[in-house]
N, C-alpha and C positions, 0 to 999 in steps of 0.2 A: 504494500500500500504506500503511495507516494506521500510526501509532506503536504502537498495541497489537499489530498484526500483526508489526511489527519486533521488539518485545520477545519475543513468542511464538516467533518463528523463532530469535532469539538464544538463548533458553533451550533450545530443541529441539536446536540444534547443540551447545550446551555439554554437555547431558546425554548426547548421542550420543558425544562425545569422551571424557567421563568414563567412560561405560559400557565403551567399547572399551579404555580404559586398565586398568580394574579387571578385566575379563575376561581380558586378556592376563596380568595379574599372577596371577590364579587358575590359568590354564593353565600357568604356569611351575612350579607345584607338582606337575605330573603326573610319574608315575614313567616308567621306561624303556619301559613298554608303553602309555604315553599315557593312563593312568588316573589320576583324581584321587581321593585318599582324603579324604572329608569331614572326618574327624577331624583332618586337618592344617590345616584352615581355621579362622580365627577366626569368631566369631559373625556379624559384619557381612558377611564375605565369603560365608559360607554362605547367609545371607539373600538377598544379592544374586544368588547363583547360582540359588537357588530361584525368585526373581522373574523372572530372565532366562529360565529354562527354561519357566515358565508363560507368559511373554510370547511366546516363540517358538511355542508351540502355539496361541495365539489371535491371532497377528499378522495384522492387516488383516481381521479378522472383521467381517462385517456381520450383525447379529442382529436378529431380529424377536421382540419380547416377546409371547408368547401368553398368559401368565398373570402377574398382578401381585399382590403382597401387598395385601390389602384392609384398610385401617385398622390396619395392623400385625399382621394375622392371616395365618397361612399363609406359604408361600414363593412364589417366582416361577419362571417357566420361559421359556426362549428357544430359538429354533431359528436356527442359522447358515444364511444363505441363499446364501452364495457359496463353498461347498465342493463342487463337482461330484463325483459318484461314478460315474455311468454315464449314457449317453444312448441305450442300447439294452438290451434285456432278454435274458439267457440264461434258461434254465429255473430255475437255482439263484438267480439274482438276482430273478426274478419271485417265487419262493417267499419269499425274504427280505423283499421289499417287501410282499407280500400277507399272509403268515402269520407273519413273524418267524423267530427262531432259537430253538434250545433249548440249555440247558447240559447238558454230559455228566453232571454230578452236582452236588449242593449244594457239594461241596468242590472242584470243578473249575470255574475261570472260563472255560474254553474253550467257545466257542459253535460250533454247527454248524447249518446250514440244515436244518430239518425237512422231511419229506415229507408228502404228503397222508394224512390219517387215513381218509378214506372217499370214496365216489363224489361226494358233494356238493362237497368241497374240490377234487377233481380237476377237476370241471366248472367251478368258479370260476377255477381256475388256467388252464384252456384258454381261457376267455373273456377273462381278463386279458391273456394273451399275444396273443390275437387282436386286442385293442385297442391294446396298447402295445409289442409285441415290437420293432417297427422304430424306434419313437421313444418314449422314455420318459425324462423328466428326473428323475434320482434324485440326491439330495444327502446329504452327511453333516451331519445337523442338530445333532449334539453327542454327547458321550461317554456320556450316561446313557440307559438303556433301549434300547440298540441291538439288543437281542434281541426287541423288540416290533415289530409291524407298523408300516410307515411311516405318517407323517402326510401327508394330502393337503391341499395348499393351492392356492387358485385364486381367481378373481374373479367367479364365476358366482353371482349372488344367488338365482336361482330353482332351483338344483340341489337336488333332493330329498335330505334328510339333511344338508345343509350348514348350518353355524352361523357367523355373523359373529364374527371373533376379537375385535374391539372395535367398539362401535357407531359407525357413521359412516365406518369405514375402507374399506368395500367389499372387504375381504379375508376369505375364508371358508376353513374347514377342514371336512373330512368330505364324505360323499356319494359314496363310492367306487363303490357299485353303479350309481348313476345315471350317474356319469362313464364307467364301462365301457360301459354301454348307449348312452350318447350318442356316444361315439367310434365304436362299432361301427355305429351308424346313420348316421354322417356329420354329426350335429348339431354335434359338437365336434371339435377337433383334439387329438391327443395332447399337444402342447406348450402347450395351454391349462391344463395341470395341472403341479404340482411335487410330488414325493414326497420326504419328509425322513425319513431313518433316524436315530433318536436325537434327543436334545435336551440342553440343559444345565439342570439343576435347581439352584435356589438356596434355601437355608434362609431363614427370616424375616430380613429386613434385609441379607442377604448381597449381593444385587445392588445395592441402594442404597449399600452400603459400597464396592463396586467402582467405582461411578460417582463417589463422593466422592473416592476415591483416584486418579481419572484413568485407570483401566484402560479404561473405556468412556465414550463421549460420547453422551448421550441426545439424540435429535433427533426431530422430528415424523415420523410414519409417512407415507411416500410410496407410494401404491398402485402406480403404474407401476414403481417401482424394486423393490418387493417381488415383483411378479409377473414381472419380467423374467428370462428364462432366461439363465444364464451360459454361453452357447455362442458361442465365438469373438467375444467382445466386443472392439471396437477399443481399449477402455480398461477395466481391471479395475473391478468394481463399487465397491470400496472407494474408489477415486480419484473415481469419478463422484459418489458420495455426498458426499465431502468438498468437491468443487467446487460442488455445489448448495448446501452450507452457507455457502460463501463465507468471507471474512475470514481469520482465523488458520488454520482447518482447510484452506482452499484452498491457502494457502501451504505448509503441511506436505505436502500432496499433491504439490505441485510439487517440493519437496525430494526426496521419495521417488522420483518419476518420473525424476529426473536420474540415479538409481543404476541404472536398468534399461536394458539394451541390447536388449531384445526388443520394445520399443514404439516 
């Protein structure tokens, strides 16, 4: 292990101890019902708590950047590739993946899975279930646009309707109709495809700012890792990615693995 890795591990352990100490201090302000009143916290403690809660929701995410700010214009978009949602389809799950969900009203954020509007949509749903009912890899791609139809990701270059996410990666999105027909004909297997419900959307410069602050570590896109299904992996994908990176990131993965009793 190099000196740089030693320094990185030292700071990682130190930050972990400091965070634990500060969170325990914040928890000590809870009332008899175990609730914390934000107004009782000073500005620094409140900011730390907000960062901690955000960190918990994105802990050990592996994300694929599907859209990137171009010369400072527009925003960016990512999908999280290691948050499994389902590996079989019920009819309601098939509707969610194929057609998305509807909001009850403009003033109501509650979503419900919509039903088919006509015979054409019913026929599409039947075909989709015929192809993917028993095996279908569905993932939570992120919190934004979860009411929209899922994004299909795969590695099949000649699939009609598919578009390469970034030139030279060999990773494609789209081509659902051809994917359904291909699975039904036996040309493809259901697990050749990954469906992502939702994504994370960033305003201009927001993703770059998150990287600068250390929330995310950018690495070169690995086609086999992106296309790998997170089904009973011997080691979680996040750890596998960090081990491939080597150096300081590999050592951090080792530290986190020692905390787990299920591996």
